[in-house]
LOBA-901019 format. One record per atom (N, C-alpha, C): residue in three letters; x, y, z. Coordinates in steps of 0.02 Angstrom, whole numbers, plus 50000, padded with zeros to 5 digits. Each point is the difference from the previous one (the first is absolute). Layout:
residues N
alaXYZ...
END
This chain:
residues 378
met508004979950763met499604999749949met499374997050047phe499485000449930phe499274998649986phe500084992450034thr500464994449981thr500224994950012thr499914999150074his500605003750028his499785000050094his499395000050023asn499515002449963asn499395001150048asn499734997449982tyr499744993449939tyr499644996849961tyr499794997550052asn500214992950016asn499764995250061asn499345004650039gln500485002050052gln499735005750049gln499115003349970leu500165002149943leu499285003249991leu499634994849951asp500264993649973asp499664994649981asp499464997550040gly500234998750066gly499854997750055gly499465003850049glu500155005850002glu499405004449996glu499345001649971ile500384999349943ile499225002949958ile499694993249996arg500314993250005arg499754992949999arg499454999750055gly500205000350046gly499565000450065gly499625005350008ile500005006149977ile499405003849983ile499254997749975ile500404996649916ile499554999249959ile499474993350056asn500524996050042asn499704992350020asn499455003250057lys500265004950026lys499455000950053lys499435008449999ile500155001549938ile499315005549971ile499414997749993lys499615004450045lys499475000249961lys499535005849983val499294998349966val499765006149966val499715005250028pro500315006049998pro499985003850040pro498915004450014ser499975002650051ser499395002349979ser500005006549975ile499225004149981ile500065004949964ile500415005650054gln499754998550067gln500355005550045gln500875000149993glu500294992849996glu500705000450011glu500335003349906val499664998649962val500245002349967val499955008049995lys499515003850014lys499955006750010lys500515001350054asp500334997650047asp500255002750037asp500865000049970ile499934992149966ile500855002549968ile500135005349962leu499285000749948leu500205007249962leu500105006050031glu499535001750033glu500055004350060glu500865002450015lys500334993350030lys500474999450020lys500595002449954ser500004997949924ser500615000449941ser500055006149971lys499265004350042lys500015008749992lys500765003350029thr500054997050061thr500695001450027thr500394996850005asp500244993550000asp500364995650026asp500204994449964arg500294996749980arg500274994649954arg499774993250038ile499434998349983ile499754990750000ile500224997550016ser500094994150029ser500434997550016ser499754991949940leu500484994949982leu499824995949961leu499324994150040asn499974998750055asn499354996250018asn499505005650003glu499845006049983glu499505005049975glu499924999549931ile500564999349977ile500024999649923ile499514992849959ala500434994150044ala499774995350007ala499134998849998arg499865001950049arg499245001850017arg499595002049961leu500425006949935leu499615004949948leu499844993249943leu500514995449994leu499984995149942leu499684994750011glu499644999850054glu499564995150019glu499485003049983val499625005749996val499115000349974val499944993949977glu499065001150004glu499704998749952glu499735000349975glu499635005050062glu499255004149971glu499885007249940gln499524998649972gln500105005149939gln500035008450054glu499624996950041glu500105006750055glu500565002650013gln500444996150021gln500884999450015gln500255004649958arg499804996649937arg500525000149933arg499815009649991asp499325000750004asp499745004049966asp500285008450065leu500144998450040leu500115003350055leu500815001749989ile500354995249994ile500724999649992ile500125005249931arg499754998149968arg499815003749917arg500065006750004asn499395000150020asn499795008850005asn500645003250058phe500134997350065phe500915000750023phe500355004249961val499994992949950val500795003249958val499745006649961leu499675000849960leu499645004449937leu499845004450050ser499835002050058ser499835005650047ser500785004150011glu500374993550024glu500755003350018glu500665002349964phe499864994349946phe500475001549958phe499865001949911arg499465004050003arg499885002649943arg499945007850018lys500305004149946lys499735005750025lys499665004649960glu499875006350029glu499745005349949glu500274997449911lys500625003549998lys500464997449940lys500414993750014asn499874996749957asn500364991849999asn500455000549937ile500614997550028ile500304999449942ile500404990850005ser499994998949933ser500274992849985ser500754999949958arg500444997950036arg500655000349978arg499984992849939his500425001849960his499994994249941his500744998049973ile500154994450021ile500774997049968ile499914996549920ala500314999549971ala499934998349913ala500414991550014pro499954995649985pro500504993750018pro500285000049922ile500464999849977ile500284996149934ile500434993450024tyr499704996849948tyr500244991850018tyr500564999049959leu500604998250017leu500604999649980leu500244994449986ser499464991650003ser500294993749951ser499474996750049ser499724994149954ser499584993750022ser500624995450009tyr500354999949998tyr500454994450016tyr500434998950068cys499794993150036cys499924998350078cys500254992750012leu500454999350023leu500164994550048leu499704996650047asp499545003150033asp499494997650024asp499344996850001leu499844996150035leu499364995249989leu499505002650026cys499965004150023cys499315000850028cys499305001249961lys499474994950016lys499524995649970lys499525004549985tyr499945006950037tyr499505003949986tyr500325003949966cys500165002549962cys500525005749939cys500334999449953asn499684999949949asn500135000049935asn500334999749985phe500665004350024phe500615001049971phe500694991550032ser499454997550052ser500404992150022ser500384996249938phe500604996850023phe500484998249961phe499664993149946lys499654999350050lys499584990749973lys499575003749934asn499725006550002asn499315000549951asn500574999649910met499714998249979met500165000349939met499485002149956asp499305001650026asp499745004849941asp500255008849992ile500195000050030ile500145008050022ile500655002449929glu499575005549970glu500725004449978glu500625004250039arg500314997650007arg500495002450046arg500535005449940thr499985004950037thr500395007049980thr500295004850047arg500675002349981arg500265005550062arg500265005649956leu499735006650036leu500065006749960leu500975000950002glu499894999849920glu500675002550018glu500245008550020leu500765001350010leu500075006650025leu499835003949932ser500124999349926ser499755003749952ser499365000249988asp499414997950050asp499365000449985asp499735003550067leu500505001950034leu499475002450079leu499955006749979glu500405005649970glu499775005949974glu499425001249987glu499724994449942glu499455001849968glu499244996050046glu500044994650024glu499894999050059glu499675005850061ile500595003150025ile499815004350067ile499975008349982asn499995000049914asn499775005849982asn499285000349980glu499754993749980glu499064998249987glu499844999950087val500224998950046val499765000150094val500205007550020leu500595001749980leu499875007950031leu499625006549949ser499854998449951ser499605003149941ser499024999350040ala500034996050022ala499134999350051ala500315004050092gly500285003149991gly500415004550025gly500224993950092asn500024996449983asn500594997950071asn500364999549999arg500244999350049arg500855002750038arg500164995350049val499644996250022val500404995150056val499854993449977ile500364997349967ile500154993249953ile500454994450062glu499444993149978glu500194994850055glu500254994549926phe500584997850030phe500374994149948phe499954994850034thr499494994349946thr499824994650045thr500374994549935leu500234994950042leu500384994249985leu499794995150027ala500194992650004ala500114993450052ala500554998649980thr500144995950028thr500874994049980thr500384999249952asp500055005549956asp500285000549952asp500924999949989ile500534996149987ile500485002150022ile500235002349929gly499665001949957gly500265005049955gly499715007450002met500034999750080met500045005450021met500025002550074pro500634999349986pro500464999850077pro499865009350019pro500195001050039pro500185006150038pro500525004949969lys500504999049964lys500365005049962lys499695001749944glu499664994149970glu499505000649926glu499535004250017leu499645001150083leu499215002550016leu500385006850007ser500465002950041ser500205005749996ser500005004949934lys500364997649935lys499775000249959lys499385003249971tyr499504996450033tyr499345000349973tyr499935007550051ile499934999050050ile499975005450050ile500345007750001ser500554999949970ser500265006349991ser499725002349931lys499764995749959lys500015004149927lys499225000550007thr499484997150047thr499475003650016thr500005008450033lys500485000850059lys500105003050047lys500085006749952glu500454998649926glu500295002749966glu499465004249979leu499404997549973leu499414999249983leu499635004750015leu500024999450089leu499395003350022leu500385009350017asn500764998149984asn500075007950000asn500025004550069asn500104993950032asn499685004050103asn499545002650004glu499434998749971glu499335005250004glu499884997850062glu499775004650043glu499725000850071glu499444995050000gly499934995850048gly499744993950019gly499924992949951ser500635000649960ser500264994449963ser500334993050040gly499834994449972gly500624995150035gly499724993149987val500604996450018val500174993749977val499644993350041leu499704994949994leu500164996950034leu500244992349982leu499994996150025leu500214990849975leu499654995450038cys499404995749946cys499794994050030cys500624994249971ser500044995050039ser500464994349975ser500294996350050thr500454997550002thr500274993750050thr500435003950053tyr500034995150033tyr500275003550054tyr500795002349978phe500125004850040phe500945002249974phe500364999650087ser500765001649983ser500425000350059ser499995008650006glu500365002550069glu499795007850017glu500605002349930glu500564998249997glu500425002549929glu499634999049946glu499724995249979glu499535001849933glu499645003850025tyr499525000550051tyr499645007149992tyr500255006650007leu500665000650018leu500295006350025leu500255002149917leu500024993749955leu500025000149930leu499585005149982leu499604995150017leu499075003049969leu499905008250004lys500215002050077lys499725003850014lys500525006049984asn500624999349995asn500545006949969asn499715001149913ser499674992049984ser499685003149919ser499425001949994gly499595003850064gly499505006050000gly499484995750032leu499864992550030leu499594995950017leu499635003650057trp499484999950007trp499675005050080trp499684995450032gly499824992449965gly499574995150061gly500004994549983met499794995450056met500044993249949met499364998650025val499654993049976val499504997349976val499984994250000gln499704997550070gln500014991250028gln499354998350017trp499574999149954trp499464994450044trp500164994350025asp500054996450060asp500464996550042asp499404991949988glu499655000849954glu499464993049981glu499694998950087thr500394997450006thr499514997650062thr500724998850075leu499905001150038leu500524999050069leu499904993450037asp499414997549978asp499914992650036asp500614996549955arg500464997350056arg500484996549960arg499724992849973lys499704998450027lys499554990449984lys499755001849915ile499655002950012ile499565004549936ile500495002949943tyr500615004850008tyr500485001849953tyr500364993049979asp500224996250061asp500344995349964asp499714996449942lys499264998949994lys499574994949974lys499865004249928trp500055006449998trp499855002249938trp500705000349966his500655003650059his500705000049966his500634996550005gly499714993950038gly500614995850027gly500304999349932asn499794997849950asn500444995749940asn500275007649945ser499905005150035ser500455005949933ser500735002150014pro500484999149954pro500385000850014pro500325007450061lys499765003750002lys500075006750022lys499545003850033lys499334998849975lys499435000650055lys499984997550086ser500204992150007ser499924995650041ser500465002650063lys500465003549988lys500475003750052lys499555005150062phe499554997850037phe499475004050036phe500505004250031glu500514999450037glu500245004550044glu500305004249956lys500465000649953lys500095005249964lys499585002749966arg499444998849986arg499445003949968arg499535005050042ile499914997550054ile499675004250073ile500555002150028asp500585001049993asp500395006950008asp500305004949958asn499594999949929asn500265002649950asn499785006550031his499395003450023his499815006650037his500455001650047asp500514997950038asp500515001250038asp500455002349943arg500394994649964arg500125003049954arg500175006249971ala499395000649957ala499955006549982ala499905006450041ile499684997950049ile499955005950049ile500725003950031gln500424993349995gln500715002150037gln500305004849956thr500035000149937thr500205003849935thr499725004549983gly499555003250069gly499585005749954gly499385001949966leu499724992549983leu499674999449952leu499135001950041glu499535000749962glu499345000150024glu499864991649982val499284998150033val500134992049989val498974999550008ala499654997049950ala499474998050001ala499784993050016thr499594995850052thr499934995049989thr499294997850010gly499744992449999gly499574997950006gly500034994949999cys499394995850013cys499694992349986cys499874998449944leu499864995549966leu499574995349928leu499344995750035phe499475006449994phe499454996850027phe499694993449966gly500024996650035gly499804991549985gly500314993549983leu500795001250051leu500424993349971leu499944997950079gly499805004950087gly500054999350051gly499195000450026asp500104999350049asp499365004150057asp500185008450002tyr499475003049955tyr500045008349999tyr500055001850084arg499804998350051arg500115001850049arg500815000850027tyr500264996050007tyr500534999150005tyr500485001049954asp499925002149947asp500215002849965asp500115009249999val499435002750007val499845005850028val500165004450050leu500064995250067leu500224998250061leu500875001349982met500274996249964met500905000650005met500265004449953gln499445002449964gln500585006349956gln499745007050040ile499624999250040ile499855006750054ile500384997750046ala500114994650015ala500904999250052ala500365000549973lys500114999949942lys500825000849962lys500045007049990ala499505003849985ala499925005650011ala500345005450021arg500014996950066arg499675002750057arg500894998350030tyr500214995150001tyr500554997050000tyr500615005349971leu499935002549932leu500515003249956leu499835007450027glu499465001650029glu500075006750021glu500305000950059gln499924993350068gln500575001150057gln500644998049992glu499974996549945glu500944998949982glu500245004849952tyr499735005949966tyr500385003149957tyr499505009049986gly499664998950043gly499705008349996gly499325000349937thr500014995549993thr499445001449900thr499564992950001leu499585003349986leu499444995949992leu499884999449894pro499894993449973pro500034998449963pro499225004649969phe500205003149927phe499715006749976phe499274993749977val499814996149993val499504996149960val499904994750033phe499214996750003phe500044991450009phe499744998749923gly500224993549958gly499854997749951gly499144998750016thr499995000349949thr498934993950009thr499884995849948ala500504995749978ala500004995249941ala499614992750023arg499584998749953arg499634994950039arg499834994549928leu500304996250008leu500024995049959leu499454998349982lys499835002149879lys499634998249999lys500104993249936ile499224999149947ile500254997049923ile500814999849974ile500314995449954ile500725003849990ile499764995249917gly500265004049970gly500044995549949gly499354997949959gly499465000650011gly499374996650008gly500024993150041arg500455000150043arg500094991650056arg499585005150073lys499604994650034lys499725002350050lys500354997050070leu500365003550030leu500344997250048leu499644998650065tyr500104993450033tyr499514996950019tyr500345000250074leu499765005150056leu500585003350052leu499374996250069glu500594998350057glu499544997450063glu499865005050037asn500205006349977asn500065005650054asn499765006049941glu499365001249970glu499915002349940glu499705007750037val500085004750002val499715005050033val499465003349965asn499345000950004asn499545002249969asn499905008950024asp499735003349951asp499905006949998asp499835002050072glu499504997250046glu499975004450074glu500514996250035gln500504997150013gln500574998450022gln500545004949978tyr499884999549933tyr500715005549977tyr500055008149997glu499305002050010glu499755008150011glu500115000850079leu499814995950042leu500384999350076leu500605000850018ser500374995549949ser500655001650011ser500485006449996leu499635003049937leu500335006750002leu499815003550012met499225000250053met499955005250039met500065001550073val500364991950016val500444998850070val500744999949974tyr500185002649946tyr500735001049990tyr500035008350023lys499525003350005lys499925008649992lys499904998450072ile499494998850018ile500025000050080ile500464999750023ala500554994750001ala500634998250041ala500325004049970glu500285003749956glu500665003549975glu499665006649961pro499755002450032pro499555006949961pro500555004849936lys500674997350020lys500375007049954lys500294992249942ile499834996850004ile500164994549921ile499534998949967ala499905002949925ala499804999849969ala499874992449972arg499354999349951arg500134992249997arg499825000649927trp500284997849957trp500104996749935trp499424997749943leu499625004449975leu499604997949972leu499974997949916gln499954996049973gln500464998349914gln499234996049988thr500264998249933thr499634995949932thr499934992350017arg500034994350056arg499774995850008arg499275000250026glu499805007250041glu499245000250026glu499755003849918lys499485000050027lys499185003249938lys500245005650026pro499995007049974pro499935004650008pro499435003150060glu499504997049989glu499325003750047glu500404995050078leu500284994350008leu500294999050053leu500535006350044asn500465002149944asn500215003550019asn499845006150014met499605003549948met499665006150019met499554998950073arg499754994850033arg499565002650049arg500294997950069asn500775001049986asn500584997350068asn500595005550006ile500025003149929ile500585005250009ile499945005750039val500655000750029val499795006050055val500595005149983asn500165004850026asn500395005049999asn500805000450000asp500134999649929asp500684999050028asp500174992449954asp499744994350006asp500114994249987asp500205000449935ile500344994749968ile500444999949939ile499394995549932tyr499855002349956tyr499424994249952tyr500625002549947thr499994991849973thr500505001849933thr499114994249960phe500155006449950phe499324996249971phe500194997349923gln500495001749974gln500184996749943gln500694995050020cys500364994549957cys500634995550032cys500595000149926gly499785002849949gly500214999549927gly499844991650000asp499164996550015asp499934993049975asp500524995350056val500285003650038val500504993650037val500514997849970lys500215001149943lys500654998249959lys500465005849978pro500524995049994pro500535007249952pro499765002349946gly500105006849986gly499865001849954gly499125003349995gly499774999750041gly499304999350006gly499715006549978tyr500365005350027tyr499505004849968tyr500285005049930lys500564996749979lys500235004749913lys500274994749957ile500224993750056ile500644997149930ile499654993749974asn499574997150047asn499694996449974asn499344999950036arg499685004549995arg499245001750037arg499494995549953arg499594995350039arg499224999249989arg499634996950042arg499335000249976arg499684998050079arg500014993249985ile499914997750083ile499894993749995ile499494997150054asp499724993149976asp499464999050035asp500194993950036ser500574996949987ser500034992350009ser500805001050048cys500245001950006cys500555002050041cys500825000249948ser499854997749938ser500654994949962ser500505008349996gly500544997750051gly500595005749988gly499855002250072gly499374999450029gly500105005450049gly500004997750060gln500105002050059gln500344997050069gln499074995350025phe499595005449990phe499294999050052phe499485003549947met499374998850025met499435001849975met499955007149999val499855006949967val499805006450044val499545001549973asn499585005650046asn499635004249977asn500255007349974glu500124999449951glu500345010150007glu499615003649978met500035006150005met499595007549959met500565003849981thr499695002349944thr500295005949986thr500265008350051lys500345001549993lys500105009150040lys499035001349982glu499885001649952glu499455001150021glu499234997950042glu500294995249987glu499254996250034glu500445000450075phe500484999950022phe500104997050043phe500085007350052glu500135005249962glu499945007050028glu499155000850011gln499514998249939gln499655002450032gln499414996750052glu500294994149991glu499804995150067glu499945004650079leu500885001850003leu500115003250041leu499715007050046lys499805001949943lys499615008650005lys499394998850024lys499744993249977lys499284999950038lys500044998850077ile500634996450020ile499895001150079ile500365004450012asn500205005649964asn500365006050034asn500764999450003phe500374996349979phe500554996749979phe500175005549959asn501105001350003asn500255002849934asn500804994350005val500255001349946val500714994549994val500635004050016asp500204996350017asp500705002450035asp500534996349936tyr500255000649949tyr500474998849954tyr500775000650019ser500085004450052ser500765001150034ser500035002450065trp500054994750052trp499935000350066trp500535000650036ile500654996049969ile500584996650051ile500095007950013glu500115001250073glu500585003950038glu500534999950010
END
């Protein structure tokens, strides 16, 4: 399990960060050239994350675009469907936090699911992600009904599949969900810095269980599910979080022979009109550099671009086979059909979004020679 490797990796990465120096332009060139044929080390990854000069950042950007944009490019799509805005946990950066009395709570009933799913399917989507937090009203047995119903509506169409982003579960519970038709598990680790994690989540009834949560990818893979991992930029030192996510991905490959299919790229933003005052706020330059370094370090792992960021930032960073979610149903249950209404203050939604219509999305992609694949699961 990842917890057995955590202390060693944590110490190694802290040691690298403490000793790393800003690389020269030639050192950056050498690391980029090496990455074409060999997997670069954590030390080399850390050096790329230290670049400060615009010339160095431009060199890295041009390398990524030249290596990972093709003559014909594909953006894969996932359609998130929120099942619930109820949550036991107390994350201060999330509008679904249990202590937030301002939010309109709702749970998508199974009887409403077909209408919501059909609205998503009518737009061409065939890869569905169910999203919810720690809702005791949606245990695995209940979730399995939603997954089974969705698989029925997808009718085993080629490329279709169901993912789940929720609280952590046991192997037995994941096996139940897999047997119901689940293809993959999505979990953003928030931060793997234990001290920072406890600062943000130590008082949460379930999310405070750091070890159980960071072993969740192990349990999901052990039952045959595909997995997505990633940090939440802005909680801790972004350099530490990027290095630990890459180290975790490599651990999963070594242990199980499979990599995560995507790195999440969520960055903390304003929620419900309230600004978050973060000690580790990640600016655009640091964020975009992290996206590029993910790709250089692990070319086989896609990045998941999403509506927290503005379309222009996503468009200048997207490369072939990346996932780009352009619409999230206003990040709330029933947001596509049942309770559809545009939000600008996040009342009822999890966080602020920059959604596009399908027509706008496809038009913007066309400008940079991309097409969309709405049914890409093998």
